[in-house]
C-alpha positions in Angstrom: 14.8 -5.2 -1.4 17.3 -7.7 -2.8 15.9 -10.4 -0.4 12.2 -9.5 -1.1 12.7 -9.5 -4.9 14.8 -12.7 -4.7 11.8 -14.4 -3.1 9.5 -12.7 -5.7 11.6 -14.3 -8.5 11.0 -17.7 -6.9 7.3 -17.0 -6.8 7.3 -15.8 -10.4 8.7 -19.0 -11.8 5.7 -20.9 -10.4 3.4 -18.7 -12.4 2.1 -16.7 -9.4 2.2 -13.0 -8.8 4.3 -11.9 -5.8 3.3 -9.1 -3.4 6.3 -7.1 -2.4 5.6 -5.4 1.0 8.3 -3.1 2.3 7.0 -1.1 5.2 8.3 2.2 6.5 7.8 3.2 10.2 5.4 6.1 10.1 7.0 7.4 13.3 10.5 7.6 11.9 11.9 11.1 12.0 13.6 10.2 8.7 10.5 8.8 7.0 10.8 10.9 3.8 14.5 10.1 3.5 13.8 6.3 4.0 11.1 6.5 1.4 13.5 8.0 -1.1 16.0 5.2 -0.5 13.2 2.6 -0.7 11.9 4.0 -3.9 15.3 3.9 -5.5 15.9 0.3 -4.3 12.5 -0.8 -5.6 13.0 0.8 -9.0 16.4 -0.9 -9.3 14.9 -4.2 -8.7 11.9 -3.6 -11.0 14.4 -2.9 -13.8 15.9 -6.4 -13.3 12.6 -8.1 -13.9 11.9 -9.7 -17.3 9.3 -8.3 -19.7 6.9 -11.2 -18.7 7.4 -10.7 -14.9 5.2 -8.4 -12.9 4.6 -7.8 -9.2 2.2 -6.1 -6.8 3.6 -3.5 -4.5 2.2 -2.9 -1.0 3.7 0.2 0.5 3.3 2.5 3.5 1.5 5.7 2.7 4.2 8.2 1.7 4.8 11.7 3.1 4.6 13.3 -0.4 1.6 13.3 -2.7 1.9 10.9 -5.7 5.3 9.8 -4.5 4.8 6.3 -5.8 3.2 7.4 -9.1 6.2 6.0 -11.0 5.2 2.6 -9.6 1.6 3.0 -10.6 2.8 3.7 -14.2 5.6 1.1 -14.2 5.1 -1.8 -16.8 6.3 -4.4 -14.2 3.8 -3.4 -11.5 0.3 -4.7 -11.7 -1.0 -2.7 -8.8 0.2 -0.4 -6.0 -1.6 -0.9 -2.6 -1.2 1.2 0.4 -0.9 0.0 4.0 -2.6 2.1 6.6 0.5 1.4 8.7 -0.8 2.6 12.0 -2.4 5.8 10.8 -5.9 6.5 11.9 -8.6 6.0 9.3 -8.9 9.7 8.8 -5.2 10.2 8.4 -4.9 7.1 6.1 -7.7 8.1 3.8 -6.4 11.7 3.6 -3.0 10.4 2.6 -4.4 7.8 0.2 -6.5 10.4 -1.6 -3.3 12.3 -2.4 -1.8 9.3 -4.1 -3.6 8.8 -7.4 -3.7 5.3 -8.7 -2.9 3.7 -5.3 -5.6 1.7 -3.7 -6.1 0.8 0.0 -5.1 -2.4 1.7 -6.1 -1.3 5.1 -6.8 -3.5 8.1 -6.3 -1.5 11.2 -7.9 1.6 9.6 -10.8 -0.6 8.4 -11.6 -2.0 11.8 -11.1 1.2 13.7 -14.1 1.9 15.9 -15.6 -1.6 15.6 -16.4 -3.4 18.9 -18.1 -6.6 19.9 -20.1 -4.5 22.4 -21.9 -2.8 19.4 -25.3 -3.9 18.3 -25.4 -5.4 14.8 -26.8 -2.2 13.4 -24.1 -0.1 15.1 -21.4 -2.4 13.9 -22.7 -2.4 10.4 -23.0 1.4 10.3 -19.4 1.9 11.5 -18.1 -0.7 9.0 -20.1 0.9 6.2 -18.7 4.3 7.0 -15.2 2.9 7.0 -15.7 1.1 3.7 -17.1 4.2 2.0 -14.4 6.5 3.3 -11.6 4.0 2.2 -13.3 3.3 -1.2 -13.7 7.0 -1.9 -10.0 7.7 -1.1 -9.0 4.8 -3.4 -10.8 6.2 -6.4 -8.8 9.4 -6.6 
């Protein structure tokens, strides 16, 4: 986190908003423990930012509901986005809905089920379904 926030500080001095993107392996048998360590490290770095400095956090969906709520409410955090991180769309939207104030930044989960072999109507229907499911989960 020191390295990522070090780069973030370089970005902040240019007047831009950095996106901090620490990712946790969803298959790790110690995922919840790693998330605890990551959260503590991020909070320590957020506390070092100046009053006029803010970041966007892009995190892996956590094991526990509302685990990153403290980030959602933090004055130095503009927005908390969630990576689908290899979860299926159904898994990712279920986990996202349990994390109030966090919005989706899904790519794999968004494109799940899309194929160049589909007709335009089929493609659009699958994409519309994905967008609706992800948007609904983001609004909780």
